[in-house]
N, CA, C and O of each residue as an XYZ file, in Angstrom:
1004
protein
N     112.582    136.284    128.802
C     112.719    136.418    127.354
C     112.188    135.204    126.608
O     112.151    135.196    125.377
N     111.778    134.178    127.344
C     111.303    132.958    126.680
C     110.097    133.262    125.803
O     109.980    132.743    124.692
N     109.194    134.112    126.312
C     108.012    134.459    125.537
C     108.387    135.198    124.261
O     107.800    134.974    123.203
N     109.376    136.087    124.376
C     109.821    136.836    123.208
C     110.399    135.896    122.153
O     110.109    136.034    120.965
N     111.218    134.939    122.594
C     111.823    133.999    121.663
C     110.749    133.160    120.958
O     110.837    132.888    119.760
N     109.727    132.756    121.739
C     108.647    131.961    121.154
C     107.917    132.772    120.106
O     107.615    132.264    119.027
N     107.624    134.056    120.417
C     106.923    134.888    119.452
C     107.765    135.124    118.211
O     107.227    135.153    117.104
N     109.066    135.293    118.365
C     109.956    135.481    117.221
C     109.927    134.259    116.317
O     109.917    134.376    115.091
N     109.914    133.087    116.940
C     109.871    131.847    116.166
C     108.562    131.747    115.394
O     108.543    131.336    114.234
N     107.451    132.132    116.060
C     106.142    132.100    115.399
C     106.127    133.064    114.208
O     105.606    132.726    113.146
N     106.693    134.255    114.380
C     106.720    135.233    113.298
C     107.558    134.732    112.124
O     107.184    134.900    110.963
N     108.701    134.111    112.444
C     109.553    133.583    111.369
C     108.835    132.475    110.616
O     108.900    132.411    109.388
N     108.151    131.605    111.346
C     107.430    130.512    110.708
C     106.292    131.034    109.844
O     106.048    130.532    108.747
N     105.583    132.071    110.364
C     104.483    132.653    109.591
C     105.012    133.301    108.318
O     104.413    133.170    107.251
N     106.130    133.994    108.435
C     106.716    134.633    107.255
C     107.110    133.593    106.223
O     106.933    133.801    105.022
N     107.643    132.479    106.691
C     108.029    131.400    105.784
C     106.808    130.811    105.084
O     106.830    130.553    103.881
N     105.735    130.602    105.863
C     104.515    130.047    105.285
C     103.865    131.027    104.308
O     103.352    130.618    103.267
N     103.888    132.324    104.644
C     103.316    133.335    103.756
C     104.081    133.390    102.439
O     103.486    133.514    101.369
N     105.403    133.297    102.530
C     106.233    133.312    101.326
C     105.939    132.098    100.465
O     105.847    132.193     99.241
N     105.792    130.956    101.121
C     105.495    129.732    100.387
C     104.133    129.830     99.706
O     103.997    129.466     98.538
N     103.123    130.318    100.425
C     101.787    130.450     99.855
C     101.799    131.433     98.693
O     101.165    131.189     97.666
N     102.512    132.539     98.846
C     102.587    133.537     97.791
C     103.190    132.946     96.532
O     102.728    133.226     95.426
N     104.221    132.128     96.695
C     104.868    131.519     95.532
C     103.935    130.514     94.863
O     103.875    130.439     93.636
N     103.213    129.747     95.663
C     102.272    128.768     95.102
C     101.195    129.492     94.295
O     100.853    129.072     93.190
N     100.662    130.582     94.853
C      99.631    131.344     94.144
C     100.190    131.927     92.850
O      99.519    131.898     91.818
N     101.399    132.449     92.896
C     102.003    133.035     91.699
C     102.176    131.975     90.616
O     101.909    132.224     89.440
N     102.626    130.789     91.025
C     102.817    129.702     90.053
C     101.483    129.289     89.444
O     101.376    129.110     88.230
N     100.462    129.138     90.296
C      99.156    128.729     89.792
C      98.543    129.792     88.888
O      97.881    129.463     87.903
N      98.757    131.059     89.213
C      98.260    132.141     88.378
C      98.902    132.080     86.994
O      98.232    132.292     85.983
N     100.198    131.789     86.953
C     100.882    131.666     85.666
C     100.347    130.466     84.884
O     100.158    130.545     83.670
N     100.106    129.364     85.579
C      99.582    128.172     84.910
C      98.195    128.428     84.327
O      97.896    127.994     83.215
N      97.355    129.131     85.075
C      96.005    129.443     84.601
C      96.082    130.315     83.358
O      95.396    130.055     82.370
N      96.916    131.353     83.404
C      97.051    132.260     82.264
C      97.568    131.519     81.030
O      97.072    131.727     79.923
N      98.555    130.665     81.224
C      99.115    129.915     80.099
C      98.085    128.959     79.514
O      97.954    128.851     78.294
N      97.352    128.264     80.382
C      96.320    127.329     79.911
C      95.234    128.062     79.145
O      94.757    127.570     78.123
N      94.835    129.237     79.629
C      93.796    130.015     78.961
C      94.291    130.524     77.606
O      93.533    130.554     76.637
N      95.548    130.919     77.543
C      96.102    131.409     76.282
C      96.165    130.294     75.241
O      95.891    130.522     74.063
N      96.526    129.091     75.679
C      96.727    127.994     74.738
C      95.437    127.262     74.377
O      95.318    126.726     73.275
N      94.463    127.235     75.302
C      93.255    126.446     75.036
C      91.949    127.190     75.190
O      90.879    126.590     75.080
N      92.016    128.498     75.445
C      90.789    129.269     75.609
C      90.398    129.417     77.067
O      90.863    128.669     77.928
N      89.536    130.393     77.336
C      89.198    130.744     78.717
C      88.018    130.021     79.312
O      87.621    130.325     80.437
N      87.431    129.058     78.587
C      86.285    128.308     79.102
C      86.767    126.984     79.684
O      87.178    126.104     78.927
N      86.729    126.816     81.006
C      87.221    125.570     81.614
C      86.423    124.341     81.195
O      86.938    123.224     81.252
N      85.174    124.529     80.776
C      84.378    123.384     80.315
C      84.906    122.830     78.990
O      84.659    121.674     78.647
N      85.633    123.665     78.256
C      86.187    123.252     76.970
C      87.711    123.130     77.008
O      88.343    122.855     75.988
N      88.290    123.335     78.179
C      89.749    123.344     78.325
C      90.105    122.603     79.603
O      90.089    123.184     80.688
N      90.428    121.312     79.474
C      90.677    120.473     80.647
C      91.898    120.936     81.433
O      91.921    120.845     82.660
N      92.907    121.430     80.732
C      94.108    121.913     81.415
C      93.784    123.107     82.289
O      94.258    123.210     83.421
N      92.971    124.010     81.756
C      92.560    125.182     82.532
C      91.700    124.759     83.715
O      91.873    125.277     84.818
N      90.780    123.830     83.504
C      89.909    123.368     84.588
C      90.731    122.773     85.724
O      90.438    123.000     86.898
N      91.767    122.006     85.365
C      92.625    121.392     86.385
C      93.397    122.446     87.157
O      93.538    122.349     88.377
N      93.898    123.456     86.453
C      94.648    124.523     87.118
C      93.747    125.320     88.059
O      94.158    125.679     89.162
N      92.520    125.596     87.620
C      91.567    126.325     88.471
C      91.230    125.514     89.724
O      91.143    126.059     90.824
N      91.042    124.211     89.542
C      90.711    123.351     90.677
C      91.824    123.368     91.718
O      91.560    123.427     92.918
N      93.071    123.316     91.252
C      94.193    123.342     92.196
C      94.330    124.711     92.849
O      94.718    124.805     94.013
N      94.016    125.770     92.113
C      94.057    127.114     92.690
C      93.005    127.266     93.779
O      93.269    127.843     94.833
N      91.816    126.745     93.518
C      90.744    126.813     94.518
C      91.113    126.003     95.760
O      90.781    126.388     96.881
N      91.806    124.875     95.551
C      92.233    124.059     96.694
C      93.249    124.797     97.554
O      93.387    124.513     98.743
N      93.968    125.753     96.943
C      94.941    126.569     97.680
C      94.325    127.876     98.172
O      95.030    128.792     98.595
N      92.976    127.942     98.106
C      92.232    129.107     98.602
C      92.555    130.398     97.853
O      92.498    131.485     98.429
N      92.894    130.279     96.573
C      93.100    131.476     95.764
C      91.748    132.149     95.517
O      90.761    131.474     95.225
N      91.705    133.469     95.633
C      90.461    134.215     95.481
C      89.912    134.075     94.064
O      90.668    133.992     93.096
N      88.583    134.051     93.960
C      87.925    133.907     92.658
C      88.320    135.035     91.712
O      88.542    134.797     90.525
N      88.411    136.268     92.227
C      88.785    137.407     91.393
C      90.189    137.235     90.823
O      90.450    137.596     89.676
N      91.093    136.682     91.632
C      92.465    136.466     91.184
C      92.503    135.435     90.054
O      93.229    135.594     89.073
N      91.712    134.384     90.210
C      91.628    133.352     89.168
C      91.077    133.944     87.879
O      91.600    133.681     86.797
N      90.019    134.746     87.995
C      89.409    135.339     86.800
C      90.365    136.300     86.103
O      90.391    136.364     84.874
N      91.153    137.050     86.878
C      92.131    137.963     86.261
C      93.206    137.173     85.519
O      93.651    137.583     84.447
N      93.624    136.039     86.090
C      94.635    135.217     85.434
C      94.109    134.677     84.104
O      94.839    134.631     83.113
N      92.835    134.268     84.088
C      92.223    133.783     82.844
C      92.185    134.902     81.805
O      92.509    134.678     80.638
N      91.794    136.093     82.219
C      91.687    137.214     81.290
C      93.060    137.645     80.778
O      93.179    138.092     79.637
N      94.102    137.516     81.609
C      95.449    137.805     81.108
C      95.824    136.804     80.024
O      96.454    137.152     79.025
N      95.425    135.561     80.238
C      95.750    134.532     79.268
C      95.021    134.711     77.950
O      95.587    134.447     76.889
N      93.778    135.155     78.000
C      92.984    135.320     76.774
C      93.219    136.675     76.117
O      92.712    136.936     75.026
N      93.990    137.538     76.781
C      94.295    138.845     76.205
C      93.329    139.940     76.589
O      93.463    141.072     76.123
N      92.344    139.625     77.440
C      91.381    140.641     77.872
C      92.022    141.637     78.835
O      91.559    142.770     78.961
N      93.077    141.218     79.508
C      93.854    142.097     80.376
C      95.315    142.033     79.952
O      95.815    140.984     79.546
N      95.988    143.173     80.053
C      97.410    143.174     79.760
C      98.161    142.521     80.909
O      97.748    142.599     82.066
N      99.247    141.890     80.579
C     100.038    141.251     81.622
C     101.243    140.563     81.010
O     101.387    140.504     79.788
N     102.099    140.048     81.862
C     103.289    139.362     81.387
C     102.898    138.015     80.776
O     102.002    137.326     81.265
N     103.589    137.664     79.705
C     103.345    136.389     79.047
C     104.364    135.361     79.518
O     105.541    135.432     79.166
N     103.905    134.418     80.305
C     104.778    133.371     80.815
C     104.705    132.146     79.915
O     103.638    131.781     79.423
N     105.833    131.532     79.713
C     105.918    130.327     78.899
C     106.544    129.206     79.736
O     107.452    129.455     80.528
N     106.059    127.977     79.558
C     106.701    126.856     80.254
C     108.093    126.604     79.691
O     108.323    126.753     78.491
N     109.009    126.227     80.555
C     110.383    125.953     80.133
C     110.986    124.888     81.036
O     110.598    124.758     82.197
N     111.922    124.137     80.508
C     112.649    123.152     81.310
C     114.147    123.401     81.175
O     114.628    123.884     80.150
N     114.866    123.058     82.233
C     116.309    123.267     82.271
C     116.946    122.022     82.895
O     116.355    121.380     83.764
N     118.142    121.696     82.446
C     118.789    120.464     82.878
C     120.244    120.722     83.263
O     120.895    121.619     82.726
N     120.730    119.930     84.190
C     122.124    120.074     84.574
C     122.532    119.023     85.579
O     121.774    118.105     85.892
N     123.737    119.172     86.076
C     124.262    118.267     87.090
C     124.612    119.050     88.343
O     125.254    120.098     88.275
N     124.187    118.533     89.485
C     124.558    119.105     90.751
C     125.860    118.486     91.237
O     126.512    117.754     90.493
N     126.240    118.770     92.465
C     127.456    118.159     93.010
C     127.337    116.646     93.071
O     126.243    116.102     93.221
N     128.482    115.969     92.953
C     128.573    114.510     93.091
C     127.826    113.766     91.979
O     127.404    112.624     92.162
N     127.668    114.421     90.829
C     127.092    113.742     89.674
C     125.594    113.546     89.709
O     125.064    112.740     88.944
N     124.895    114.259     90.575
C     123.432    114.127     90.654
C     122.784    114.920     89.520
O     123.049    116.111     89.358
N     121.940    114.258     88.743
C     121.221    114.930     87.655
C     120.083    115.761     88.232
O     119.418    115.351     89.184
N     119.870    116.930     87.645
C     118.839    117.856     88.118
C     118.004    118.319     86.925
O     118.540    118.783     85.919
N     116.693    118.185     87.053
C     115.758    118.608     86.003
C     114.822    119.643     86.609
O     114.202    119.400     87.644
N     114.723    120.805     85.955
C     113.960    121.926     86.497
C     112.805    122.274     85.552
O     113.000    122.402     84.344
N     111.611    122.425     86.111
C     110.467    122.921     85.360
C     110.155    124.334     85.837
O     110.159    124.609     87.037
N     109.885    125.231     84.884
C     109.654    126.633     85.241
C     108.598    127.246     84.337
O     108.229    126.683     83.306
N     108.126    128.406     84.747
C     107.268    129.265     83.931
C     107.941    130.632     83.944
O     108.070    131.249     85.001
N     108.366    131.104     82.787
C     109.151    132.335     82.768
C     108.688    133.295     81.683
O     108.216    132.882     80.623
N     108.832    134.584     81.969
C     108.567    135.613     80.970
C     109.870    136.178     80.419
O     109.864    137.088     79.590
N     110.989    135.628     80.891
C     112.303    136.104     80.444
C     113.293    134.943     80.557
O     113.921    134.751     81.598
N     113.422    134.182     79.484
C     114.265    132.991     79.525
C     115.723    133.321     79.830
O     116.393    132.574     80.542
N     116.216    134.440     79.292
C     117.616    134.813     79.537
C     117.877    135.034     81.020
O     118.913    134.625     81.545
N     116.929    135.684     81.692
C     117.078    135.918     83.135
C     117.079    134.599     83.899
O     117.916    134.384     84.775
N     116.137    133.714     83.565
C     116.041    132.436     84.276
C     117.289    131.598     84.065
O     117.797    130.993     85.010
N     117.789    131.553     82.838
C     119.017    130.800     82.550
C     120.186    131.348     83.351
O     120.966    130.589     83.925
N     120.306    132.683     83.386
C     121.406    133.307     84.130
C     121.318    132.982     85.619
O     122.327    132.678     86.256
N     120.109    133.050     86.167
C     119.921    132.736     87.589
C     120.299    131.289     87.886
O     120.987    131.006     88.866
N     119.844    130.380     87.031
C     120.136    128.959     87.251
C     121.618    128.660     87.072
O     122.199    127.911     87.857
N     122.231    129.238     86.048
C     123.660    128.993     85.831
C     124.472    129.430     87.042
O     125.411    128.748     87.455
N     124.101    130.569     87.604
C     124.799    131.071     88.788
C     124.640    130.106     89.966
O     125.613    129.810     90.660
N     123.428    129.618     90.191
C     123.193    128.722     91.321
C     123.912    127.392     91.140
O     124.523    126.888     92.082
N     123.849    126.821     89.950
C     124.556    125.565     89.702
C     126.049    125.744     89.952
O     126.674    124.917     90.616
N     126.619    126.821     89.423
C     128.054    127.064     89.580
C     128.435    127.286     91.036
O     129.443    126.759     91.507
N     127.625    128.069     91.750
C     127.901    128.372     93.158
C     127.890    127.122     94.026
O     128.632    127.036     95.004
N     127.045    126.147     93.671
C     126.878    124.949     94.495
C     127.599    123.727     93.926
O     127.256    122.591     94.255
N     128.594    123.961     93.076
C     129.424    122.857     92.621
C     128.849    122.015     91.516
O     129.219    120.852     91.361
N     127.943    122.589     90.738
C     127.367    121.859     89.616
C     127.499    122.656     88.340
O     128.247    123.633     88.293
N     126.792    122.261     87.314
C     126.802    123.032     86.071
C     125.491    122.844     85.316
O     124.946    121.742     85.240
N     125.003    123.945     84.764
C     123.799    123.915     83.936
C     124.166    123.337     82.582
O     125.131    123.774     81.955
N     123.386    122.337     82.120
C     123.700    121.669     80.870
C     122.787    122.078     79.728
O     121.960    122.978     79.868
N     122.947    121.410     78.606
C     122.117    121.658     77.440
C     120.837    120.834     77.523
O     120.745    119.883     78.300
N     119.853    121.212     76.714
C     118.624    120.432     76.631
C     118.957    119.005     76.218
O     119.693    118.774     75.258
N     118.400    118.053     76.962
C     118.647    116.657     76.653
C     119.796    116.040     77.409
O     120.030    114.835     77.315
N     120.530    116.866     78.172
C     121.709    116.344     78.862
C     121.348    115.367     79.974
O     122.087    114.413     80.220
N     120.216    115.592     80.654
C     119.788    114.653     81.703
C     118.312    114.285     81.588
O     117.822    113.438     82.335
N     117.604    114.916     80.658
C     116.165    114.681     80.548
C     115.800    113.230     80.333
O     114.747    112.775     80.780
N     116.672    112.498     79.645
C     116.403    111.080     79.379
C     116.406    110.234     80.644
O     115.961    109.086     80.622
N     116.897    110.782     81.734
C     116.946    110.050     83.002
C     115.639    110.158     83.790
O     115.505    109.559     84.857
N     114.669    110.925     83.264
C     113.410    111.142     83.975
C     112.233    110.800     83.078
O     112.194    111.194     81.912
N     111.273    110.063     83.626
C     110.036    109.737     82.927
C     108.912    110.609     83.448
O     108.744    110.750     84.660
N     108.142    111.194     82.548
C     106.994    111.972     82.994
C     105.815    111.036     83.237
O     105.463    110.220     82.385
N     105.219    111.169     84.406
C     104.112    110.316     84.808
C     103.033    111.152     85.491
O     103.287    112.269     85.943
N     101.831    110.594     85.557
C     100.796    111.182     86.381
C     100.856    110.554     87.765
O     101.082    109.352     87.896
N     100.657    111.356     88.782
C     100.677    110.835     90.159
C      99.477    111.390     90.916
O      99.306    112.603     91.033
N      98.652    110.485     91.425
C      97.445    110.858     92.156
C      97.525    110.253     93.553
O      97.752    109.052     93.704
N      97.341    111.073     94.554
C      97.457    110.622     95.946
C      96.103    110.726     96.639
O      95.468    111.780     96.626
N      95.667    109.622     97.245
C      94.427    109.597     98.012
C      94.734    109.198     99.453
O      95.650    108.412     99.694
N      93.973    109.735    100.418
C      94.151    109.295    101.806
C      93.799    107.822    101.938
O      92.910    107.326    101.246
N      94.492    107.127    102.823
C      94.321    105.682    102.964
C      92.927    105.289    103.421
O      92.488    104.165    103.179
N      92.220    106.213    104.085
C      90.877    105.881    104.565
C      89.789    106.219    103.539
O      88.600    106.131    103.846
N      90.190    106.601    102.332
C      89.210    106.963    101.306
C      88.453    105.747    100.794
O      87.270    105.837    100.466
N      89.134    104.616    100.727
C      88.530    103.383    100.231
C      89.472    102.237    100.579
O      90.518    102.460    101.189
N      89.112    101.011    100.198
C      90.029     99.905    100.444
C      90.917     99.691     99.219
O      90.572    100.097     98.109
N      92.053     99.055     99.437
C      93.075     98.944     98.396
C      92.588     98.173     97.172
O      92.865     98.573     96.041
N      91.869     97.078     97.382
C      91.417     96.268     96.258
C      90.439     97.034     95.380
O      90.548     97.003     94.154
N      89.483     97.724     96.001
C      88.515     98.509     95.239
C      89.210     99.591     94.432
O      88.903     99.798     93.259
N      90.150    100.281     95.069
C      90.876    101.353     94.399
C      91.716    100.795     93.253
O      91.760    101.373     92.168
N      92.381     99.669     93.500
C      93.229     99.074     92.470
C      92.407     98.721     91.232
O      92.804     99.026     90.108
N      91.268     98.079     91.444
C      90.433     97.673     90.311
C      89.917     98.894     89.553
O      89.913     98.911     88.323
N      89.484     99.907     90.289
C      88.959    101.121     89.670
C      90.039    101.832     88.864
O      89.822    102.217     87.715
N      91.210    102.001     89.483
C      92.284    102.766     88.841
C      92.845    102.043     87.623
O      93.052    102.656     86.575
N      93.092    100.746     87.757
C      93.663     99.983     86.642
C      92.689     99.913     85.472
O      93.096    100.008     84.314
N      91.412     99.747     85.772
C      90.410     99.708     84.706
C      90.375    101.031     83.940
O      90.092    101.051     82.742
N      90.663    102.132     84.633
C      90.671    103.448     83.995
C      91.974    103.734     83.261
O      92.081    104.723     82.536
N      92.988    102.847     83.454
C      94.240    103.015     82.726
C      95.468    103.268     83.570
O      96.535    103.543     83.022
N      95.355    103.183     84.908
C      96.508    103.409     85.775
C      97.550    102.310     85.603
O      97.218    101.172     85.270
N      98.805    102.661     85.831
C      99.891    101.695     85.729
C     100.138    100.971     87.053
O     100.529     99.804     87.060
N      99.912    101.659     88.165
C     100.248    101.061     89.455
C      99.508    101.777     90.573
O      99.176    102.957     90.463
N      99.256    101.042     91.653
C      98.687    101.612     92.877
C      99.512    101.077     94.043
O      99.632     99.864     94.214
N     100.071    101.964     94.832
C     100.897    101.551     95.968
C     100.424    102.233     97.239
O      99.829    103.310     97.203
N     100.702    101.582     98.368
C     100.399    102.159     99.668
C     101.657    102.825    100.208
O     102.714    102.199    100.290
N     101.535    104.096    100.575
C     102.676    104.852    101.081
C     102.273    105.502    102.400
O     101.614    106.542    102.414
N     102.670    104.886    103.499
C     102.305    105.363    104.832
C     100.782    105.465    104.961
O     100.098    104.442    104.994
N     100.249    106.678    105.033
C      98.807    106.852    105.243
C      98.097    107.291    103.964
O      97.093    108.001    104.015
N      98.628    106.863    102.819
C      98.024    107.283    101.554
C      98.186    106.210    100.482
O      99.047    105.335    100.575
N      97.336    106.301     99.468
C      97.484    105.497     98.251
C      98.106    106.387     97.181
O      97.705    107.540     97.017
N      99.082    105.856     96.458
C      99.726    106.600     95.383
C      99.464    105.872     94.071
O      99.894    104.733     93.884
N      98.755    106.539     93.165
C      98.418    105.957     91.866
C      99.338    106.562     90.812
O      99.471    107.782     90.720
N      99.966    105.707     90.024
C     100.840    106.162     88.944
C     100.182    105.879     87.606
O      99.648    104.793     87.383
N     100.224    106.860     86.720
C      99.606    106.707     85.401
C     100.573    107.201     84.328
O     101.549    107.893     84.620
N     100.286    106.836     83.090
C     100.958    107.483     81.971
C     100.384    108.882     81.831
O      99.338    109.184     82.406
N     101.057    109.739     81.073
C     100.544    111.084     80.855
C      99.187    111.026     80.147
O      98.271    111.774     80.487
N      99.067    110.143     79.173
C      97.834    110.045     78.389
C      96.646    109.575     79.228
O      95.514    109.995     78.987
N      96.898    108.705     80.215
C      95.806    108.137     81.010
C      95.478    108.968     82.246
O      94.505    108.679     82.943
N      96.266    109.980     82.520
C      96.119    110.752     83.759
C      94.707    111.312     83.927
O      94.086    111.136     84.975
N      94.206    111.984     82.899
C      92.877    112.602     82.991
C      91.792    111.557     83.153
O      90.845    111.768     83.910
N      91.910    110.413     82.445
C      90.907    109.355     82.540
C      90.842    108.772     83.950
O      89.756    108.539     84.481
N      91.997    108.540     84.550
C      92.031    107.972     85.898
C      91.484    108.968     86.905
O      90.717    108.604     87.796
N      91.879    110.226     86.760
C      91.382    111.265     87.667
C      89.859    111.371     87.558
O      89.170    111.526     88.566
N      89.338    111.286     86.334
C      87.902    111.356     86.131
C      87.168    110.171     86.723
O      86.080    110.327     87.277
N      87.760    108.970     86.612
C      87.140    107.773     87.176
C      87.049    107.869     88.693
O      86.055    107.444     89.282
N      88.066    108.418     89.324
C      88.050    108.594     90.775
C      86.966    109.596     91.181
O      86.245    109.396     92.158
N      86.874    110.672     90.407
C      85.848    111.687     90.692
C      84.455    111.095     90.554
O      83.583    111.360     91.382
N      84.237    110.292     89.509
C      82.930    109.666     89.298
C      82.572    108.713     90.446
O      81.398    108.516     90.759
N      83.599    108.131     91.063
C      83.382    107.200     92.167
C      83.276    107.922     93.514
O      83.136    107.281     94.555
N      83.344    109.241     93.489
C      83.229    110.016     94.722
C      84.490    110.039     95.554
O      84.433    110.297     96.756
N      85.638    109.772     94.931
C      86.918    109.764     95.642
C      87.675    111.047     95.330
O      87.958    111.335     94.167
N      88.003    111.814     96.358
C      88.672    113.103     96.168
C      90.158    112.988     96.512
O      90.502    112.743     97.669
N      91.044    113.160     95.526
C      92.487    113.044     95.774
C      93.012    114.171     96.653
O      92.468    115.275     96.666
N      94.073    113.872     97.382
C      94.788    114.923     98.103
C      95.582    115.767     97.116
O      95.729    116.977     97.287
N      96.086    115.111     96.088
C      96.817    115.818     95.041
C      96.739    115.007     93.762
O      96.598    113.785     93.801
N      96.832    115.683     92.634
C      96.837    115.034     91.322
C      97.653    115.908     90.391
O      97.263    117.039     90.101
N      98.782    115.398     89.919
C      99.660    116.223     89.111
C     100.543    115.359     88.223
O     100.719    114.162     88.454
N     101.091    116.003     87.201
C     102.103    115.360     86.384
C     103.447    115.582     87.054
O     103.745    116.687     87.508
N     104.260    114.535     87.117
C     105.543    114.625     87.780
C     106.591    113.913     86.937
O     106.264    113.311     85.915
N     107.816    113.977     87.349
C     108.895    113.281     86.647
C     109.590    112.340     87.615
O     109.993    112.739     88.708
N     109.724    111.097     87.206
C     110.295    110.061     88.059
C     111.634    109.620     87.481
O     111.693    109.222     86.318
N     112.703    109.678     88.256
C     114.010    109.265     87.739
C     114.049    107.767     87.464
O     113.525    106.970     88.243
N     114.669    107.394     86.360
C     114.789    105.981     86.003
C     115.975    105.329     86.677
O     116.093    104.104     86.681
N     116.858    106.136     87.251
C     117.996    105.626     88.002
C     118.311    106.615     89.116
O     118.071    107.813     88.964
N     118.839    106.134     90.219
C     119.152    107.017     91.342
C     120.553    106.724     91.865
O     121.147    105.686     91.572
N     121.055    107.660     92.636
C     122.413    107.558     93.172
C     122.389    107.810     94.673
O     121.886    108.836     95.131
N     122.928    106.878     95.426
C     123.028    107.018     96.882
C     124.258    107.843     97.236
O     125.329    107.650     96.659
N     124.105    108.760     98.186
C     125.220    109.569     98.654
C     125.288    109.525    100.174
O     124.322    109.163    100.846
N     126.434    109.896    100.696
C     126.568    110.026    102.149
C     125.717    111.210    102.607
O     125.298    112.032    101.792
N     125.467    111.291    103.906
C     124.639    112.381    104.430
C     125.244    113.747    104.110
O     124.520    114.678    103.759
N     126.570    113.871    104.228
C     127.214    115.159    103.954
C     127.078    115.538    102.482
O     126.775    116.686    102.157
N     127.302    114.576    101.600
C     127.187    114.852    100.168
C     125.737    115.134     99.786
O     125.454    115.984     98.942
N     124.827    114.403    100.426
C     123.408    114.627    100.177
C     123.019    116.053    100.570
O     122.237    116.702     99.876
N     123.563    116.529    101.673
C     123.242    117.883    102.148
C     123.686    118.937    101.139
O     123.001    119.943    100.958
N     124.819    118.721    100.483
C     125.294    119.702     99.503
C     124.375    119.737     98.283
O     124.169    120.796     97.691
N     123.828    118.590     97.908
C     122.866    118.557     96.798
C     121.591    119.288     97.193
O     121.033    120.050     96.403
N     121.134    119.052     98.419
C     119.898    119.670     98.875
C     120.009    121.188     98.956
O     119.021    121.894     98.755
N     121.205    121.694     99.249
C     121.387    123.146     99.269
C     121.158    123.732     97.883
O     120.565    124.801     97.742
N     121.632    123.022     96.861
C     121.391    123.475     95.487
C     119.905    123.410     95.156
O     119.349    124.355     94.599
N     119.264    122.296     95.499
C     117.838    122.132     95.204
C     117.018    123.230     95.871
O     116.141    123.824     95.243
N     117.300    123.497     97.130
C     116.545    124.517     97.853
C     116.766    125.904     97.261
O     115.841    126.715     97.208
N     117.996    126.178     96.817
C     118.281    127.481     96.202
C     117.516    127.636     94.892
O     116.994    128.711     94.595
N     117.452    126.557     94.107
C     116.704    126.603     92.848
C     115.218    126.792     93.131
O     114.549    127.566     92.446
N     114.701    126.092     94.131
C     113.282    126.204     94.486
C     112.897    127.633     94.852
O     111.757    128.048     94.641
N     113.849    128.381     95.398
C     113.551    129.743     95.838
C     113.395    130.726     94.683
O     112.904    131.838     94.881
N     113.807    130.332     93.478
C     113.627    131.212     92.333
C     112.132    131.335     92.011
O     111.415    130.334     91.983
N     111.678    132.541     91.774
C     110.252    132.772     91.529
C     109.740    132.024     90.308
O     108.588    131.590     90.284
N     110.589    131.867     89.287
C     110.140    131.234     88.045
C     109.987    129.720     88.160
O     109.311    129.107     87.335
N     110.592    129.121     89.152
C     110.684    127.664     89.227
C     109.417    127.045     89.816
O     108.910    127.482     90.849
N     108.927    126.023     89.130
C     107.754    125.282     89.594
C     108.137    123.983     90.271
O     107.542    123.625     91.288
N     109.121    123.262     89.732
C     109.460    121.953     90.276
C     110.914    121.619     89.999
O     111.483    122.025     88.986
N     111.501    120.874     90.919
C     112.880    120.417     90.773
C     112.913    118.915     91.026
O     112.426    118.443     92.053
N     113.483    118.171     90.094
C     113.594    116.717     90.220
C     115.067    116.327     90.159
O     115.848    116.923     89.416
N     115.436    115.325     90.944
C     116.829    114.889     90.950
C     116.919    113.373     90.921
O     115.927    112.672     91.123
N     118.113    112.884     90.670
C     118.374    111.443     90.734
C     118.986    111.048     92.077
O     119.534    109.954     92.211
N     118.897    111.915     93.054
C     119.382    111.598     94.390
C     118.468    110.586     95.060
O     117.256    110.793     95.132
N     119.035    109.505     95.545
C     118.264    108.497     96.274
C     118.189    108.903     97.732
O     119.173    109.358     98.315
N     117.013    108.733     98.313
C     116.792    109.125     99.708
C     116.087    107.995    100.434
O     114.939    107.673    100.127
N     116.767    107.396    101.391
C     116.203    106.256    102.134
C     115.716    105.160    101.192
O     114.683    104.531    101.423
N     116.480    104.949    100.135
C     116.156    103.882     99.198
C     115.162    104.275     98.129
O     114.890    103.484     97.225
N     114.610    105.477     98.205
C     113.628    105.933     97.223
C     114.165    107.134     96.469
O     115.021    107.863     96.971
N     113.666    107.335     95.281
C     114.065    108.498     94.495
C     113.528    109.763     95.134
O     112.394    109.800     95.613
N     114.341    110.783     95.137
C     113.923    112.057     95.724
C     113.482    112.990     94.614
O     114.262    113.286     93.709
N     112.250    113.454     94.670
C     111.743    114.418     93.687
C     111.081    115.540     94.462
O     109.958    115.392     94.943
N     111.767    116.648     94.580
C     111.264    117.763     95.346
C     110.560    118.750     94.428
O     111.074    119.070     93.356
N     109.363    119.247     94.840
C     108.678    120.285     94.072
C     108.728    121.586     94.839
O     109.024    121.638     96.033
N     108.426    122.625     94.101
C     108.473    123.935     94.729
C     107.403    124.111     95.778
O     107.435    125.075     96.543
N     106.463    123.202     95.827
C     105.405    123.293     96.820
C     105.795    122.672     98.143
O     105.113    122.878     99.147
N     106.891    121.906     98.164
C     107.232    121.133     99.339
C     108.310    121.820    100.138
O     109.038    122.678     99.637
N     108.398    121.423    101.396
C     109.461    121.937    102.242
C     110.772    121.310    101.830
O     111.811    121.607    102.420
């Protein structure tokens, strides 16, 4: 039965990966449609749309799917209208939780989140209840072998980056929201291709918990991530001395 067990494990893992990929594609499709609705369907004239398309292509989304998402956004095709939304609350043990979503039904999303917060020992709060604990920043990650640290630091800072740090086998560049596009463009002009480039939220304060308490927070985070409308979940939970910010794209 060893072979059977191995195959079962492979099938479960594949199903998990397929579900994850499907959710990523759905999120990117919503982002493309929203960007096209707000700034027009021409990526040459809409930087937000161009960025969303680039990330969709990096996830191997089909060209036809991308084009349909653009047409839904511009009104050429009928479809659900998704709007960006944020939600705030506290998880167990006083951990602040900030959620970013794209939803076509705010009442449904609020109800789903309220249920999850309550079930996992937390509570969904009002707008502004924890948002002040998170700073929105641009974060660009490059592989460590892309260039040397000094060259990258000079290039990034000259373009407006706030910081460049080495994290294991990668460089992590932090920018303000306003400088994000300029820094990303400077890297592209220099022939440097990021592993990822996105706007994120960084907690200004964090809280250390025991492993057991940390696990209860993570159960809430994972449950929120599983909601179709949710794009990203950020918390003030400290993990190995660093702030933990989990996105819907991550395990």
